[in-house]
N, C-alpha and C positions, 0 to 999 in steps of 0.2 A: 407507334404502332408496336404491338407485342408480336414478336417473331413466332411464338408458339401458336398464335391463333390465325396466322396467314393461311389462306386457302387459294387453290389454283384459280377459282372463280374470280377472285378479286383482281387478278392480273392478266387473265386471258384476253385474247382479242375476240370480242363478240361478234356474232353473226358473220363467221368467215364466208368467203366465196367458196362455192363448190363447183366441181366439174361433172359434167354428164360423162359417164363411162364410154359412150360411143364416140366421143371427140377423138380426132386423130392427133398424133403427137406434134405436128407442126402448129395446129391450132392451139393445143394445150400449152406448148412453150411460149407461143405468142400471147396468150392470155395471161400467163404467169409474169412475163415481161412487162406487159401493160399495167398489171395490178401491183407490180413490184413486190411479189411474194415468191417464197421458195418452196412452200408446202401447201398442198391443197388436197381436201377430202375428195374422193371420187364416189359418186352415186350412180346406180343403175336401177331403173324403175322404182325410184323412191327409197332405195336401201343403200346404206353405206357398204361399199365393196372394197374400200382400201384407201390408201393415201399415196400421192405421188410427189416427188420433189424434182427440182430442176436438175439436181445431181443425178437422179435415177434416169432421167431423159437423156442426158448427156452420156451416161455410161451405156445405156442401151444402144444409142445411136453409134457410139464409137466402138464398142466391143461386139455387140451382137449384129450390127449391120442391118437392122430391120428398115424397111421402107417407111419413113415417118408419115407419108401421106396415107398409107393404108394400114397403119398400126394404131389400134385404139388404146386410149390411156387405160381402159379397164383391163386390157390383156397384159399390161406391163406394171400396173400399180402394185404396191405392197399390200397384200391382204392382211386382214386381222391387225390393224394398226393398234398402237397403244391408246387405250381409252381410259379416261378417269371421270369422276363426278365433279362438278363445280365445287362441292364442299370438301373435296380431297385435300389433305394437308399439303400445302406447298412444298415443304421439305421432302415429303415422300415422293411427289411427282418429280422433282428435280433430281432426286436420288435415282429413281427408276430410269429416268431419261439418260442420266450420265452412265449408269451401269449397262444399259442397252445400247448406248452410243447412238441415240436418235435425236433428231432435231426438233420434234414436235409431238405433242399429245393432243389428241382429240378429246374435247370436254363434252360429255353427253349426259342427259338426264332423261330417263324413261324412253330411251331409244331416239331422242331428239338431239340434234347437234346444237350445243349452246355456244360453243366457241373453240378456239385452238390456242394452245399454249406452246410458244416456240422459244427457241434459244434467245431470240431477240427480246421476248417478253421477260425471260429469266434475267438478261442484262439490265433491263429496266428495273426489276426488282432489286438487283444488286445496287444500282444507283440510289434507290430510295433508302436502302439500308445504310449504305455508305454515308449519305447526307445526314443520317441520324447519329452516326458514330461520332464520338468525340474526336477532335482533331488530335493527330499525333504529336507528341512532345518533341 
């Protein structure tokens, strides 16, 4: 596999789960725990409004003291998440994520969510590349 031709679309998690923005934080965290995911896109009325992480929820509950039963995920999600195209060069997306210190990129084409690329996906790419590398002497 040629490293210069790798795209984020080759390694993204396809058809990720999404959250309805009206979901409260208790149900959001429960859903994330059940799905075993740490990042989820948030939609309201069919439109992307942001992304939420399990870390965001923990911070909000611990620091801001909001009532998790009466706080919607839309009200606390990160708006304007990092978005890229499936054909975006993998190296550029990884670079952008590392510089912004974010754990996920939403992969979209023509306004439609195609996938999500997370740090876990990046680690899987690293494993592929390491397995191709010659053994150290």
